[in-house]
C-alpha positions in Angstrom: 59.0 24.9 28.9 60.2 23.9 25.4 57.8 23.6 22.5 58.5 19.9 22.1 57.6 19.3 25.8 54.3 21.2 25.3 53.5 19.1 22.2 54.1 15.9 24.2 51.7 17.1 26.9 49.0 18.0 24.4 49.4 14.7 22.6 49.1 12.8 25.9 45.9 14.8 26.8 44.4 14.2 23.4 45.3 10.5 23.6 43.6 10.3 27.0 40.5 12.1 25.7 40.2 9.8 22.6 40.7 6.8 24.9 37.9 8.0 27.2 35.6 8.6 24.2 36.4 5.1 22.9 35.7 3.5 26.3 32.3 5.3 26.5 31.2 5.0 22.8 33.4 2.3 21.2 30.6 -0.3 21.1 28.2 2.3 19.6 30.7 3.3 16.9 31.4 -0.4 16.0 27.7 -1.1 15.9 27.1 1.9 13.6 29.8 0.8 11.2 28.5 -2.8 11.1 24.9 -1.4 10.5 26.2 0.7 7.5 28.1 -2.3 6.1 25.0 -4.6 6.5 22.7 -1.9 4.9 25.1 -1.6 2.0 25.2 -5.4 1.5 21.4 -5.6 1.8 20.8 -2.8 -0.8 23.2 -4.5 -3.3 21.5 -7.9 -2.7 18.0 -6.3 -3.1 19.1 -4.3 -6.2 20.5 -7.5 -7.9 17.4 -9.4 -6.9 15.2 -6.7 -8.4 17.2 -6.8 -11.7 16.8 -10.5 -11.8 13.0 -10.3 -11.2 12.7 -7.5 -13.8 14.5 -9.7 -16.4 12.2 -12.7 -15.5 9.1 -10.5 -16.0 10.4 -9.1 -19.3 11.1 -12.6 -20.6 7.6 -13.8 -19.4 5.9 -10.8 -21.2 7.8 -11.4 -24.4 7.1 -15.1 -24.2 3.3 -14.4 -24.1 3.5 -12.0 -27.0 5.4 -14.6 -29.0 2.7 -17.2 -28.2 0.0 -15.0 -29.5 1.7 -13.5 -32.5 3.9 -16.3 -33.8 2.0 -19.4 -32.7 -1.6 -18.1 -32.5 -2.0 -19.5 -28.9 -3.8 -17.8 -26.1 -1.3 -16.0 -23.8 -1.4 -16.3 -20.0 -0.3 -13.2 -18.1 -1.5 -14.4 -14.7 2.0 -14.7 -13.2 2.7 -11.1 -14.1 -0.6 -9.9 -12.8 -0.1 -11.7 -9.4 3.7 -11.2 -8.9 5.0 -8.6 -11.4 6.2 -5.2 -10.7 3.6 -2.4 -11.0 4.4 -1.7 -14.6 4.3 -5.3 -15.7 1.2 -6.0 -13.5 -0.7 -3.2 -15.3 0.5 -4.3 -18.8 -0.4 -7.9 -17.9 -4.0 -6.9 -16.9 -4.6 -4.9 -20.1 -3.1 -7.7 -22.3 -5.0 -10.4 -20.5 -8.3 -8.4 -20.8 -7.6 -7.9 -24.5 -7.1 -11.6 -25.2 -9.8 -12.8 -22.7 -12.0 -15.6 -23.8 -15.2 -14.0 -22.5 -16.5 -10.5 -22.0 -17.0 -11.2 -18.3 -13.4 -12.2 -17.8 -12.2 -9.0 -19.5 -14.6 -6.9 -17.5 -13.4 -8.4 -14.2 -9.8 -7.8 -15.0 -10.3 -4.2 -16.0 -12.5 -3.5 -13.0 -9.8 -4.9 -10.7 -7.4 -2.3 -12.2 -9.9 0.5 -12.1 -10.8 -0.1 -8.5 -7.2 -0.5 -7.2 -6.2 2.8 -5.6 -2.5 1.7 -5.5 -2.3 2.3 -9.3 -1.8 5.7 -10.9 -5.0 7.5 -11.8 -4.3 7.5 -15.6 -4.2 3.7 -15.7 -7.3 3.4 -13.6 -9.2 5.8 -15.9 -8.0 4.0 -18.9 -9.3 0.7 -17.5 -12.6 2.4 -16.6 -12.9 3.7 -20.2 -12.2 0.3 -21.7 -14.8 -1.2 -19.4 -17.4 1.1 -21.0 -16.1 0.3 -24.5 -16.3 -3.5 -23.9 -20.0 -3.3 -23.1 -21.0 -0.4 -25.4 -22.9 -2.3 -28.0 -24.9 -4.4 -25.4 -25.7 -1.6 -22.9 -28.5 0.9 -22.8 -27.4 4.5 -23.6 -28.6 5.8 -20.3 -26.4 3.3 -18.4 -23.5 4.2 -20.6 -23.9 7.9 -19.8 -23.9 7.1 -16.1 -20.7 5.0 -16.4 -19.0 7.8 -18.4 -20.0 10.6 -16.0 -16.9 10.3 -13.9 -14.5 10.3 -16.8 -16.2 13.1 -18.7 -16.3 15.4 -15.7 -12.6 15.2 -14.8 -9.8 16.7 -16.9 -7.5 13.9 -17.9 -5.8 12.3 -20.9 -8.8 10.0 -21.4 -11.4 12.8 -21.1 -11.7 13.5 -24.8 -12.2 9.8 -25.6 -14.8 9.6 -22.8 -16.7 12.6 -24.3 -16.6 10.9 -27.8 -18.2 7.8 -26.3 -20.7 10.0 -24.6 -21.6 11.4 -28.0 -22.3 7.9 -29.3 -24.3 7.1 -26.2 -26.5 10.1 -26.9 -27.0 8.8 -30.4 -28.2 5.5 -29.0 -30.8 7.5 -27.1 -31.6 9.5 -30.3 -30.6 12.7 -28.5 -29.1 14.5 -31.5 -28.7 17.9 -29.7 -26.7 16.4 -26.9 -24.6 14.3 -29.3 -23.8 17.5 -31.3 -22.6 19.2 -28.1 -20.4 16.2 -27.2 -18.8 15.9 -30.6 -18.3 19.7 -30.8 -16.5 19.5 -27.4 -14.2 16.7 -28.7 -13.4 18.7 -31.9 -12.2 21.6 -29.7 -10.6 19.6 -27.0 -6.9 20.6 -26.5 -5.8 17.1 -25.5 -7.8 15.2 -28.1 -5.6 13.4 -30.8 -5.8 14.9 -34.3 -7.5 11.7 -35.6 -10.2 12.0 -32.9 -10.8 15.7 -33.7 -11.2 14.9 -37.4 -13.6 12.1 -36.5 -15.6 14.4 -34.3 -15.8 17.1 -37.1 -17.0 14.4 -39.5 -19.7 13.3 -37.1 -20.8 17.0 -36.6 -21.0 17.4 -40.4 -23.0 14.2 -40.8 -25.4 15.0 -38.0 -26.1 18.6 -39.1 -26.6 17.6 -42.7 -29.2 15.0 -41.7 -31.3 17.3 -39.6 
């Protein structure tokens, strides 16, 4: 047999095999292609929608800042808190708590963030720390120490600030020895900002000189 004839036979066999595969799986192949196309279109639509939402949230955030800074009006971040992306939701809660009309409103907002396990630990700890700061002047030192216990015991970016507040809580209880230990810990804390360490050393000097 000639080579040309053998090639024709092989092509016929291959054609028959492909036709058989198509008859058996053609609908599956078409369905898979359509699914890929629809998924691609869906992703592009979702991506564009997300960009539009992000732009709307950015404009809403900037509008509130402008209301407060330029016009002296009270901002309203409620739309961001309810419908914003995670980042803008967190910023909205902190900003709304900062500009809240009452201490109770601020506390409720911060507590909602601190208790929400869907947020990252750092933001929850920061909210928890601010909760203590908001009520520091009006709260008994013993209660403050209880509220700070969780933040003080865990290594985090807010731990040094929590220990500093712990020192001031001890001062409210007139426990100078414990306050000295707290401020000494802050002065040596590896993650404490330089300004905080300087403040802690100043407190240590003042407390030791007054003994």
